[in-house]
N, C-alpha and C positions, 0 to 999 in steps of 0.2 A: 262167310263174313268174318271180319276180324274180331278177335276177343278183346281188342283194345279200343276204348272210346277216344283216347287221346294219345298221339304219337308226336314226339318232338325229336327232330333229327338234325344234328349238327348246327345247332342254333348259336349264333354269335352275335353279340351286341356290344357296340362301342359307344362311349360317351367322350366328350373332349378330354383328351389327355389320359384316358383310362379304358381298358377293355374289361367290361363288367361280366361278359359271358363268352366262353370259348368252346365251340363244338360240343355243346351240351346235348345229351341224348336221354330221353326219358320215355317210358311207356306206361300208360295207366290202363288197367283192366276195367271193364264195365262192372259197376256194382261194388267196387272196393273202396277202401279208404287208404289213400296213398300219401305218405308223409314226405315232405322235403325238409331235410335237416342240414344245418351248416352254421358256421360263425357268421356274425354280422359282417356284411360286405361280401359274403360268398356268392351272392347273385340270386338268391331265392325269390325275393320280391320282384326283382327285375325280370326273372323268367316268367313269373305268373302275369306281369304286366304285358309282356310280349304275347303270351297265350291269349289273354283276354281282350286285346286291342287297345289297351292304355298307350302301349307304343305301337303305332300302326304298321301294317304290312309295308315293307320297303325300308323301314328304319333299322331292320336287322337282317342278317343272313341266315339261311337254313329254312327248314320248313316245319309247320305246325298242322297236323291233321287231326280234325275233330269229326267223329262219327263217319270216318272213311273218306272225307273230303278235305283237300288242303285248304286252310283257312286264308281269307283275304279280308281280315277285319281292319277297318280304318278308325274305329271307335268302339267303346264299350257297348254302345247301342247295338252294333252289328253282332257281337258275340251273344248278347242277351236274347236277340231274336232267334238264335239257333239253340238256345237252352243252356248257355254257359254264363254263370254269374260269379263274381268275385267280391269278397268282403275284405277291404284293405285293413292293414294294421292301424293306420290313422283314420279316425272317424271322419265320415263325410256326410254329416246330417245338416239340415237347415235348422239352426237353434231356435228360431222364432216361429217355426211351424209346430203343429201338434204331432204327437206320436203317429197317429193314423195317417195324417197328411204325408209325413216322411216315409211311411211304409209304401204308399202308392205313388209317391212323387215320381213323375216321369212316365208312368205307364197306367194312367187313368183313362177309361173310356168316357166319351161324351155323347150326348144326343142333342143335335142342333146347337152344339157348342156349350151345352150345360152339363156340369158334373153332378151325378147323383151322390151327394155327400153322405146321405143316410145309408146307402148301400155299402160305401167303403168303411164307414164307421162300424157298421155291423160285421163286415168281413175281417176287419183288423183284430177284432176280439178273439177270433180263432187262432190267429198267428201269435197274438200276445200270450194266449193260454199255452200254446205249444212251446214257446221259449221261456215261459214261467215268469213273465213280467206282469205284475198285478196292478200297476198304475192305470188309471183311467185313460182311454186312448186319446182323449181330448187334452191331456196334459201337454204343456209346451216342453219341447225337448231340452231347452236350456235349464230347466229346473231339475233335470235328472243328473245323476253322477255319471262318471265316465263308464262304469260297469253297466249300468242300466242302458246307457246309450248304446253300448256294444250290442245288447240284446235287441234293441230296436233295428240296428243294422242286420242282424240275423233274420229278424221277422221280415224285413224288407226283401232280403234275398229269397227267402221261401216263398214270398208272394209272386215271385217271377216264374214259378213253375219250372225250375231249372232241372236239367239232366246231369250236369257237372257243376258242383259248387266248390269254389276255391276259397279257403278260409286262411287268411294271413294272421297268425297269432290270435286265434279266436278266444282263448281264455286268458289273454294277458291282462285283461282289466277285471277279471273275476276272482272271487275268493274260492276256497277249496270246494265248498258246498255247491256253489253256482257252477264251477267248473265241471263238477261231477254230473250235474244235471245236463249241462251242454254236451258232454262226451256221450252220455246216454242218448241224448237226442240225435247226435251224429250216428250212433249205431242204429237207431230207429229209422233214420233217413236211408241208411244203407239197406235195411230190410225192405224198404219201399221201392228199392231199385235205383236210387240216386247215387252217383258216384261222387266221392269227396276227395279233394286234394287239400291237405292240411300242412301249413307251415307252423312249426312250433319249436320253441326251445325247451319245453317241459317234457323231457325224455320219458318220464314215467307215464305221461299221458299218451305219448307217441306209442309206446309199447302196449298200452292198454287197448287202444282202439284201431291202430294201423294194421293193415294186411301186408303192406309193402313199404319199405323205406328207401328213399334215394338220398344220398349224401353229396352235397356240393362243397368244394373247397377251392377258393380263389378263382371262382367263375367257371370251374370245370366239374363235370359229373364224375365223382370218384368211384362210387359203388352203389349197387342196388341189392337190397336183402328181402327175402321173404321172411317175415317176422317169426312165424312158427317153425318153418322148415329149417331155417338157418339158426334157430335158438338165439335170436338177436338179443344182446344185452346193451345196457347204457354204456358200459365201458367200451364196447366195440364201436358204438356210434361215435362216442367222443374221440376215440383214437383216430377214426377216419376224418372227423370234423377238423380236428386241430393238427393232425399229422404227428401226434405223440401221445403218450399216455398222460392222463391228468389224474394224479393220485389223490390229491387233497382238495376237494370242492370248497371246503371252508378252511382257510389257512389258519394254523395253530397260533395262538398267542398267549402270553401270560397275562392273567386277569388280576389286577390289584387296584380296584377303584379307591379313590381317596374321599375327601370331604365333599359335601354337596356344593355344587356350582350353580344350580338352578333349582328354584322351588316355585311350584304353582299351588295356590291355595284358593279353594272355593270358587273355582273359575266357571262362569256361566256365559254362554253365547246364544244369542237370539237370532232366529232366522232372518235373512235379509229381506224377504218379502212379507212374511207373516210374523210381525214383530213381537207377538205374544207367545210364540212357540219357542221353547228352549231346544236347541240342537245339542248343546253341551250343558250338562246338568251337574253343577256343584262338584267339579272334578278337582282333585288335589294329587299331586305326585312330586317326586323329587328326582334330580339327575346328579350323579357324582362325577368327579373329575376322573378321566381315564376310563369311563364306562360306556358300553354300548347298551342302550335302553331301548327295547322293542315295545311297540304297541300293536296288539293283535285284536281281531274281533271280525264279525261278519260285515258285509257291505252295509253302509248306513249306520254304523256304530257310532260315528262322530269323531273318529280319529283324525281324519284330514281336516275337518272343520275346527277341531281343537288347535291343531298345529298352526293352521293358517291364521286363526284369530290371534295366537301368540305372536306370530311374525308380523308385527306392525298392523294388526287389525285388517288383515287381508281378506277376512271372511266375517260376515254377520252384520246385522243392523246395529247391534250393541254387544259389548263384552264387558264383564265386570269380574272382580276378583283380584288377587295379588299375584304379581310376577316378581320374583326376586332373583337377581343374577349376582353371584359373588357377594352375597350379604346386602346388596342394595336394591331397594324397591324401584321398579321401572314402570313407566306408562309409555308404551311404544305406539305412537300414533300413526306410523307409516313404515313401510318396508325399509326405507332408507335409514330410519332411526334404529330399526332392528339390526341391519347390517353394521351400523356404526357402534352398536352395543355388543357386537361379537357373535351375533347369530347368523347362521347361513341356512338357506332353505332350497331344497330341490322339490319341485312339484311333481305329482303323479301325471299331470297333464302337460308333457314337455311341449306339445305342439302350440297350445294356446297360451300357456302360462310361463314356459320355460325358455322359449327361443323366439327370435325374430327371423322367420323362415326366409324372408326376402333379402337378408343380409348375409355377409360372408361368415366363415367360421371365426376368423380373427376378431371381428367386431363383436360377435356373440360372446366370446370368451372374456373379452376385456371390458364390456360395457358396464358391469356392475363395480369396476375397480378403476374408473378413469382417474380418480384422485392419485392413484399410485404411479400412473404413467404420464401425467401431465404436470405442467408448471404454468402458473398464472393463466390457467384456462386453455393452454396449448398442448395438445397431445404430442408426446415424443413418439413418432411413428416407428422409429427404429426399435425402441424398447417394447412397443406394442407387438411388433413382429417377433422379437425374441421371446416374449412371454407366451404368445400364442404357439409359437413353434415348440417351446419347452413342453406345454401341455399336450400338444399333438403327439410328440414322441412318448411322453410319459404314460399317456393313456391309450396309446396306440390307435389313434383316430385314423381310419383308413380313408384317406383322401389324397389326390395328387397335389393339392395345395391348400394352404389356409385361406386363400382367397376364393375358394369354392363356396357357392351358396349352400347354406345349411339345408335348404329344402331338397337338394340333390343327394343328400347323405342317406344311407339306410337308417331304420329307426334306432338300431343300437348305437350307431355312431352319433346320431343326434343326441342320444342320451349321454354319451361321453363328453359331448360339448357342454351340456348342462352341468355335468359333474365338474368340468374344468372351470367354468364360470364361477361356481360356488367355491371351489378350492382357491382360486386366485384371490377372492375377497378375504381369505385366511381367517375363517371363523373360529372362535373358541368352542362354540356349540354348534354342531352340524346336524340340521334336521333333514332327514332324507325320507321322502314319501314314495314307497315302491321303487327303490333305487335301481333294481335290476329287472324291471318290467320290460319285456321285449328284448332282453340281452341274452346272447348265447353263453354257454357254460364256461367257455374260456374267458370272455369278457366279464362275466360275473366274478370269477376268481380274481381278476385284476381289480375290480371295484371293491371287493372284500379286502384285498390287500391294502388299497388306499385307506379304508376305513381303519384297518388295523394300525397303519402308520400314523394315522391322526391320534388314535389312542395312545400309542407309544410315545408320542410327543407331548402327551398330557392333555390333549383336547378330549371332548366328549361328543357322543353321537346319540341322537334319537332317531330310531328307525321305524317307520310304519311299514309292515309287511303282511301281505295276504298269503304268502308261502310260508306255512308253518315250519317246514324243515330249515328254511333260511333263518327264521327267527330263533329256532332252537340251536342252530349251528353257530350263530354269530353273537347272540345277546347274553349279557350277564344277568339281566333281569327282564321279565316280561309283564307289562300291564295288559290286562284284558279288559276291553271295553264292549259295551252293547247298549243300544238305546240312549246314547249320550252319556253314559255313566261308567265309572270305573267298577268293574265287577270283582277285581281281585288282582293280586300280583304274585308271581312265581320267581324264584330264584333259578339260575341255570341248572343246578344239580337236581331240582325237583320237578322241572317242567317236562311235559310231554304233550303230544298232539291231543290225546285224549283228555287231559287235565284242562288244557286251554279251551277246547270245545265245550266241555262240561261247565266250565267257569263262566264262559260267555252266555250260555243258554240258561243255566239254572244257578250260577254261583252267587256269592254274596255281593251286595251292591257297594259296600263300604269296606275299607281296609284301614 
């Protein structure tokens, strides 16, 4: 009997106007953790969609063999019946159902057409304990943050008794501590005999848990390594991914921040549903001209809620305090007012808050800046095309056309469209929430370069990041938040991962 639970031979997949995969070959051993690495648009997610039946048999050429039998999956249901489950990078939960209903949605047993809800409520607690989610299983999913929703996705996959679990960027929505727990969970599942295929841009995590790494580039399988036997390093993976050496992950820049351009004083934000609960508690901070200011802290610290509330009251039942921009007090009652006041914002949730998935790239890039490409309410279509093409080229958005629907792009290229939209609005203060989530190392460097260019032109950046090396590599100062409060602030030359974590957990609450 073969040692391989999954074999992919000469798989080729075409979309209109573009070949996504060409003669890809991958073999996955039973009971191993096999990682797929590659730049955005390399074909990783497309490959796993072919394996799992998202793209049905007949829509691609080549063969997929699972447990010794060539697959003929015409839907995800077919692959799940045989013990193969996939967790996609983009969340696929029903926001108005509870956690436990989402976990068992689509595979509940009935007796005379009746569901035993108490049984599933009880069973869900075991899966939630496994993934480390402490929320009551009756909690509505829409009330959870992106990171916690990701844990619900993982619990749902575990409930399907899978033999092969595919995870597409499983830790992209998690902070360092939660990522560590998930990686340990993956190693535990491996001990239990479950085979895992992981797509990840976090190469340190890949090298920590993976037994084998296959690298894709431009839709082709370039190389496969045994992590231990080949002494695999991040540098070797990056070179195969991008076809060149990438020496500086964080581009160097001269840092010389000027006078404060934004001040927030005694800012409080109240929960949108529970109006007496403070999500942000008496926060004060300032941002200087030509500065990258990072906000770090554990999930639920209040960083996103703080920034969304500042950006035209996009979050919260009520917010109060002072917002001063360039010496003038502002009361921004809508995102449009925020944009007009020189603020730009990139959400951590590009799917729901950053993009219109059923529209094309061109429309998504320009729709926040229509006043710049229109006259008397009429859009200059030729200028719209020129602007969209400029950002497509500048940010290297991999697409055959700016008329391509955004939903057809890879997650990383979708993120580049979000960045393009914010850049076109030409903000003086650029708020970016997890700007490189789900982005490959090459694209990360490009986005870091864009941030540095903004700083060089005299603009300022506020960056929320759960990746501490990113914050340390890019920021001039770092504010540390937890439980809705500022716990402290660190300058670039004194900051370290240990100091940030210590400050978040036991540090002072006021600065």
